C-alpha positions as CSV (number, residue, x, y, z in Angstrom):
1,M,38.4,51.7,17.4
2,L,34.8,50.3,17.9
3,R,35.5,49.1,21.4
4,M,37.1,52.4,22.5
5,E,34.1,54.4,21.2
6,I,31.7,52.1,23.2
7,Q,33.9,52.6,26.4
8,R,33.9,56.5,25.8
9,V,30.3,56.5,25.7
10,T,29.6,54.4,28.9
11,H,32.1,56.6,30.7
12,R,30.1,59.9,29.9
13,P,28.2,61.0,32.7
14,V,25.8,62.6,30.5
15,F,24.9,59.3,28.7
16,W,23.8,57.8,32.1
17,F,22.0,61.0,33.1
18,L,20.1,60.7,29.9
19,I,19.3,57.0,30.8
20,L,18.1,58.2,34.4
21,I,15.8,60.7,32.8
22,G,14.3,58.2,30.4
23,A,13.6,55.6,33.4
24,V,11.9,58.1,35.4
25,L,9.6,59.2,32.5
26,A,9.1,55.7,31.8
27,I,8.3,54.4,35.4
28,W,6.2,57.2,36.6
29,P,3.2,56.2,34.5
30,V,3.5,52.8,35.7
31,I,3.4,53.9,39.4
32,Q,0.4,56.2,38.6
33,E,-1.5,53.3,36.7
34,W,-0.8,50.3,39.0
35,P,-3.8,48.7,39.5
36,Q,-3.8,48.3,43.3
37,I,-3.2,52.1,43.8
38,S,-5.3,53.4,40.9
39,S,-8.5,55.2,41.5
40,S,-9.4,55.0,37.8
41,E,-12.4,52.9,36.7
42,D,-11.4,52.7,33.1
43,Y,-10.8,48.9,33.4
44,A,-13.8,48.0,35.6
45,F,-15.4,46.0,32.6
46,Y,-12.4,45.0,30.8
47,P,-8.7,44.9,32.0
48,G,-5.9,47.2,30.9
49,S,-3.1,46.2,28.7
50,P,0.4,47.4,28.0
51,Y,-0.6,47.8,24.4
52,V,-3.1,50.5,25.3
53,I,-1.4,52.1,28.2
54,W,1.9,52.2,26.6
55,M,3.6,55.8,26.9
56,Y,3.6,56.2,23.2
57,F,-0.1,56.4,23.2
58,V,-1.1,57.9,26.8
59,G,0.5,58.7,30.3
60,D,1.5,61.5,32.4
61,T,5.0,61.8,31.1
62,R,4.2,61.3,27.5
63,N,4.3,65.0,26.4
64,I,7.6,65.5,28.1
65,Y,8.7,62.7,26.4
66,I,7.7,64.1,22.9
67,L,9.3,67.5,23.6
68,I,12.6,66.3,24.7
69,F,12.9,63.3,22.2
70,P,15.5,65.4,20.0
71,L,17.6,66.1,23.1
72,L,17.6,62.6,24.3
73,A,18.9,61.6,20.9
74,S,21.7,64.5,20.5
75,L,23.0,64.8,24.1
76,A,24.3,61.6,24.5
77,Y,27.3,61.6,21.9
78,A,26.6,64.3,19.3
79,D,29.5,66.5,20.4
80,A,32.1,63.7,20.1
81,Y,33.8,65.1,17.0
82,A,33.7,68.6,18.3
83,E,35.2,67.4,21.5
84,D,38.0,65.5,19.9
85,F,38.9,68.4,17.6
86,N,39.0,71.1,20.2
87,T,41.0,69.0,22.7
88,G,43.2,67.7,20.0
89,F,42.5,64.1,20.6
90,I,41.7,63.5,17.0
91,K,45.3,63.8,16.2
92,N,46.4,60.8,18.4
93,I,43.7,58.9,16.6
94,V,44.5,59.6,12.9
95,T,47.9,58.9,13.5
96,K,47.2,55.3,14.4
97,M,44.6,54.5,12.0
98,N,42.9,55.7,8.8
99,K,40.9,59.0,9.2
100,R,38.0,57.9,7.2
101,K,37.7,54.7,9.3
102,Y,37.7,57.1,12.4
103,L,34.9,59.1,10.7
104,F,32.8,56.2,9.9
105,V,32.9,54.4,13.3
106,R,32.3,57.8,14.9
107,Y,29.2,58.2,12.8
108,L,28.0,54.8,13.3
109,V,28.4,54.7,17.1
110,N,26.8,58.4,17.3
111,Y,23.9,57.0,15.1
112,C,23.2,54.0,17.3
113,V,23.8,55.7,20.6
114,G,21.3,58.4,19.6
115,G,18.7,56.0,18.5
116,F,18.9,53.8,21.5
117,V,18.8,56.6,24.1
118,A,15.7,58.1,22.3
119,V,13.8,54.7,22.4
120,F,14.9,53.6,26.0
121,P,12.1,55.4,27.7
122,L,9.5,53.6,25.6
123,I,11.1,50.1,25.8
124,F,11.4,50.7,29.7
125,N,8.0,51.9,30.1
126,F,6.4,48.9,28.0
127,L,8.3,46.3,30.3
128,G,7.2,48.1,33.3
129,E,3.7,48.3,32.3
130,M,3.8,44.2,31.6
131,T,4.6,44.0,35.2
132,A,1.4,45.8,36.0
133,F,-1.2,44.5,33.4
134,P,-1.5,41.3,31.2
135,L,-0.6,41.2,27.3
136,I,-4.2,40.6,26.6
137,E,-5.4,40.4,22.8
138,N,-6.2,43.8,21.4
139,N,-9.9,44.3,20.8
140,Y,-11.2,47.5,19.1
141,Y,-14.4,47.4,20.9
142,F,-13.4,47.0,24.4
143,G,-11.5,50.4,25.0
144,M,-8.8,49.7,22.8
145,N,-9.5,52.4,20.0
146,L,-6.5,54.4,20.4
147,V,-5.5,53.2,17.1
148,T,-8.1,54.1,14.3
149,D,-8.5,53.8,10.5
150,L,-6.5,57.1,10.3
151,S,-3.7,56.0,12.4
152,F,-0.3,54.1,11.7
153,F,-1.1,50.6,10.2
154,P,-4.2,49.8,12.5
155,Q,-4.5,46.3,11.1
156,L,-1.0,45.3,12.3
157,Y,-1.7,46.8,15.8
158,Y,-4.8,44.7,16.2
159,Q,-3.3,41.4,14.5
160,H,0.2,41.6,15.2
161,P,0.8,44.1,18.4
162,I,4.2,42.8,19.1
163,L,5.4,43.4,15.5
164,Y,3.6,46.8,15.6
165,L,5.4,47.8,18.7
166,L,8.8,46.6,17.1
167,V,8.1,48.6,13.9
168,R,7.3,51.7,15.9
169,L,10.6,51.3,18.0
170,L,12.6,50.9,14.9
171,L,11.2,53.9,13.3
172,L,11.8,56.0,16.5
173,F,15.5,54.4,16.7
174,L,16.2,55.6,13.2
175,L,14.6,59.1,13.6
176,G,16.8,59.3,17.0
177,G,19.9,58.3,15.0
178,V,19.2,60.9,12.3
179,L,18.8,63.7,14.9
180,A,21.9,62.6,16.6
181,S,23.7,62.6,13.2
182,I,22.4,66.2,12.6
183,G,24.3,67.5,15.5
184,L,27.6,65.5,14.6
185,A,27.6,66.7,11.2
186,F,26.9,70.2,12.2
187,S,29.9,70.0,14.5
188,T,32.2,69.8,11.5
189,A,31.2,73.6,10.7
190,V,30.7,74.8,14.3
191,K,33.1,73.6,16.8
192,N,31.4,74.7,19.8
193,R,30.1,71.5,21.7
194,Y,26.9,73.2,23.1
195,I,25.7,74.6,19.8
196,A,26.1,71.3,18.2
197,L,24.1,69.5,20.9
198,V,21.2,72.0,20.8
199,F,21.2,72.3,17.0
200,P,19.0,69.0,16.2
201,F,16.5,70.3,18.8
202,L,16.0,73.4,17.0
203,V,16.1,72.0,13.6
204,F,13.4,69.4,14.6
205,M,11.4,72.0,16.4
206,G,11.3,74.4,13.2
207,F,10.9,71.6,10.5
208,D,8.0,70.2,12.7
209,L,6.3,73.7,12.8
210,F,6.7,74.1,9.1
211,T,5.3,70.6,8.0
212,Y,2.5,70.9,10.5
213,S,1.6,74.3,9.3
214,F,2.0,73.8,5.5
215,L,2.0,70.0,4.8
216,G,-0.3,68.6,7.4
217,K,-0.3,64.8,7.0
218,Y,3.5,65.0,6.7
219,S,4.1,66.5,9.8
220,I,7.4,64.9,11.4
221,S,6.0,64.7,15.0
222,G,2.5,63.5,13.7
223,L,4.1,60.7,11.7
224,F,6.7,59.4,14.2
225,L,5.5,60.5,17.7
226,E,1.7,61.0,17.5
227,N,0.5,58.0,15.7
228,G,-0.5,59.7,12.4
229,Q,-1.5,57.8,9.4
230,A,1.6,56.4,7.6
231,N,2.7,57.7,4.2
232,W,5.8,58.3,2.0
233,G,6.9,61.0,4.6
234,I,8.5,58.1,6.7
235,P,10.9,56.7,4.5
236,I,11.6,59.9,2.9
237,Y,12.7,61.8,6.3
238,L,14.6,58.6,7.5
239,I,16.5,58.0,4.0
240,V,17.4,61.9,3.2
241,G,18.2,62.5,6.8
242,S,20.5,59.6,7.3
243,I,22.2,60.0,3.8
244,G,22.4,63.6,4.0
245,T,24.1,63.8,7.5
246,F,26.5,61.0,6.6
247,F,27.8,62.6,3.4
248,W,27.9,66.0,5.2
249,Y,29.7,64.8,8.1
250,F,31.9,62.4,6.2
251,F,33.2,65.0,3.5
252,A,33.3,67.8,5.8
253,G,35.3,65.9,8.4
254,D,37.6,64.1,5.9
255,K,38.6,67.8,4.4
256,H,39.6,69.1,7.8
257,E,43.3,69.4,8.6
258,T,43.8,67.6,11.7
259,I,47.6,67.2,11.8
């Protein structure tokens, strides 16, 4: 079942289209900032570093990435359940294996695919920046003041930058998985594939607007995408989102009569 799901993902044109979009978003800032062609004098007295020029912090495509982050997470595979239900393919699957196993594997694969596609541009961008600039040590007093005392774990950034990078990517991976799971869970109620794909984007934008307007420091985009100061909102959003979507999808899907 797991192998079949992976094969289905890799044979989806939309999956590779999203990877291509992510690669373009990632590589364009690298081209613009390449030392040999850049006209900027920002690094005249101190060389640039991938830790500073990383697309998570700056870059011509950063705002585009932030805007389409929920779509990158959901478009890859969140409509898989609705597709199987509408085409009747789910009947072929559940006659050969336990339905709950099918639901669990589908949730797991969708979660991981959504998370991977969402963070791929940041990974690819950082690798690209490494080809243009050296991995020099972070220094707060030499232009590396993007992470301040009011940012996400500043001591970790300056003392263990690689670990900081991995933590950031992990959190965004989990957020992407949650957003993909929202679409998957919603598809148990609405079998329209396109609505299921767009729903996570609408939920994210609406919830972000609410948290930004009324909760301030608990803004979901501020915590995950804009380097806001860490607080309990991060684990709460991830835990509630993951557990909530899993039980919604699992129990709603289990009750559906498919045969």
